[in-house]
Structures are given as structure tokens and as C-alpha cells.
N, C-alpha and C positions, 0 to 999 in steps of 0.2 A: 468376396473380399470387402473389407470395410473401407469406405472412401472417406478420408479425412479432408475436410474442406477448410482452407485458411480464410477465416472471416475478416480478420484484420492482419495485414502483413506488417513486418517491421518497417519503420520509416526509412526512407533513403534520402540522403546518405545517413547511415547509422554511425553516430559518433559517441564517444565516451560521455558519461554524465559529468557535467561541469558545475551545475548550480542547483540549489534547492530553494523552494519558496519558504520563507520564515514562518508563514502561516501554518504549514504542516508541522514544523517543530514546535510551535506554540501550542497547537492542538494536542500533540503528543505529551508535552509537559503538563498541560491542564489535566490530561487523563492520569498521569503519574501523581499529580497533586491530589486529585479526587480520591485516589486509593491509598493515600498516606505514604507514597513511595518517593516523594520529591527529595527529602533530606538524604535518604540512602543513595539516590541517584547523584546528588551533588557530591557526595563523599568519594565518588569515583572520578571526579574532575579535578584538574589543577586549579589553584586560586585564580589564574587568568581566565580559564574556561568558565569558572563559576561567575565571574564578573560579566562575561559575555552572555551567559544564560539569563542573568538578572536584567540585562539591558535589552534583551530580545523583544522586538516588536513585530507585529504581523505585517505582511504586504511587501517584504523586501526579498530581493534575490541575494542569496549568500553562496559563498564557495561550497562545493559539495563536501569539502573536508569538515565543515561544521556538522553535516549530517553523519559523517563517518564517526566523528567524536561522540555524537549523541547516541548512536546505536551501539557503539562500543561500550559506553557506560551502561546503557540499558541491558546489554548482554550480561553484565556482572550482577544484576539484581537476581535474587533467588525466586524466579518465577517459573511456573509450569507452562507448557505449550498452551493450555486452555486460558491461563491468565493473559498470555500475550495475544491470543486470538481475541479475547474480550477487550483488551486495550486497543487493538487495531479496529475493532467494531466501534469503540468509543470515538476514535479519531475520525472514522467514516462519518459518524453522526454529527461530529463537530464541524467538519469541513463540507458536508454534503449540502448544507443550507444553500450556499452559493453555487457550488459546482453542479448539484443534481436537481436544482429546481426545475430546469427544463425537462429532464428525464421524468421527474415526478409528474409534471403536467401532462406529458405525452402518455404516461401510464394511466392517468385518470381518464384521458380521452379515448384510449384505444385498448385498454386491458393488456398491458405489455408483459412480456416474460423476461427472465434474466438475460436473454440474448441482447436486449436493448442496452442494458448496463455494460455487458461485455463488449458489444460493438462500439461503445463509447469509451472504453478503458484507455486507449491510447490518447484520445482527446483529453480525458481527465488527467492523465499523467502529465501532459504538456502544461497544465495549469500549475503544477507543483514541482516539476523537474525540467531542467534544460539538459538535453542529451539523453542517450539511452533510448530504449524503445520496448514496446509491448507487442507481442504477436498472439492472436487468438485463433485457435484451431477447433473447429467443431468435430468431435469424435463420435457423437451419437446425438439423438434429438434433445437430450437433457444432460449432455456431457461436453465439457470443453477442456482444452489444455490452454493454460495461460502462461506465457513465458515472458520474462522481463530480463533484458540483457544490457550489457555495457553499464551496469549499475554496481559501483564499488561497495554499496551497503549490503549487497546480496550475501556477503560472507557472514553476516551477523544473524543469528537465530531470531533475535528480537525483530529485525526488519522483515525477515521472511514470514514469521508467524503473524506479525502485525499486518503484512500485506494479505495473508490468507484471511485474517479477521476482517479486513476491509472488504475483500471479495465476498465473504460469507454474509456480512451485514448488508451489503448493497443488493446481492442476489435475493436475500431473505425478504427484501421489500416486495418482491414479485413472485415468491415461491413459498410453498408450505414449509420446506426445510431444505437447507443447503449444506452440503458436505464438501470440505476442501482438504485435499491430500497433497503433500509435497513430494515431488519426485526427487530422487537422489541427485545432488549437484554434480554435473560433469564439468562445470566451469565456475570458478569462484565468483565471477561477476554476473552470473545468470541464476535466476530463480525460476523454477518450473512447478506449476500447480495444476492438479486435476480438480475440476469443479463439477459436482453432480448435484442436481436438485430434484425434488419431488413436488 
């Protein structure tokens, strides 16, 4: 029988997501701008929401509803899953400078595998989200299940594929090739990914 080992359990107490770091939304907007998608994105927002987007600055905690509005608008863009994975990878590279400098240093010192990234996933989440939680389960030497729950943005394909893109980009720093597959959703507030690398 295969023994599945929980590497990172859900935090306790596990509470609903309440806030998002504006830095994450700024990085996502920069990625949309870089691909010429910003005007199309704005067209899916109300005038009031457009004003909020133009006034957005990094480094603030915002109500999670701002993230819900953002991902809902992104879901209306005519993008493929691969487009959204690449946008998620973009976001990872934009925010990793600060969040992942420590991991990158450890990797240089000891030749780290993607397990180090995954072991720090919950810590990294806490930099950008208040509430919710990530659980990492080792299912094989180079296979993991990554579950993120109590996350209202999980119902949006753009959020789920973007998260998969972030996972792929971060694991690719320490693997030849990473594959991320989404499990069917059993709960609208939970996203479950299977990560495999070579």
C-alpha cells in the first residue's frame, strides 16, 4: 500500500480567507498589462472598481472581496489554461524576489529539490493571504498533492490555473520539468493540485 505523508498540515485554527496582500494583485495586473490584456480586464469592472484598480499600491492588506472581483474579471478574459499558467508563472517571478530569496539561497547552498518550495508553501501563502490554508501531501518521491482550502477565489479558473502556474514556476527552479494537474473540485472553496517533477 502507498503511504501518503502529510508534509505540511492545514493551519489550526483554519479560518475563512479574509484579506489579500495588494502586492499580489499588483503583480497580477502587471502581468496582464505586459500581455496587452489590461484594457479588456478593465472592461469587466464597474467604474468604481476601475478607480480602485488605478489607485492600487503594493504593500497593503485589502478585503478578500477585492481579490474575488479581480479573479472574476480575469475569468471573463478569453484565455486558455496554458495562458493562465504562464500568467501565474509571471506572478511567481514578480513576487518571488522578496518571498523566495531565502529559499533561493538555501538552494544554492545545498542543492535543493522542489520539496523545499512545497514545504514552505503555507509560509509563502501567509505573506499574501490572511486566512485559509495549504496542505501538502507527499504521494511519491517526486509527486505531491497541494490543497488550498477556505479560499473564496478557488471557484475561479483564473485563480486555480494561476496557482498551478505559480507552483510550476517555483518547482521548475529546482527541477528539469514540472507538471501540475488539477483534481476535480469537491468544494467550491478548495483547490487541489497534483504536482509531479522530473
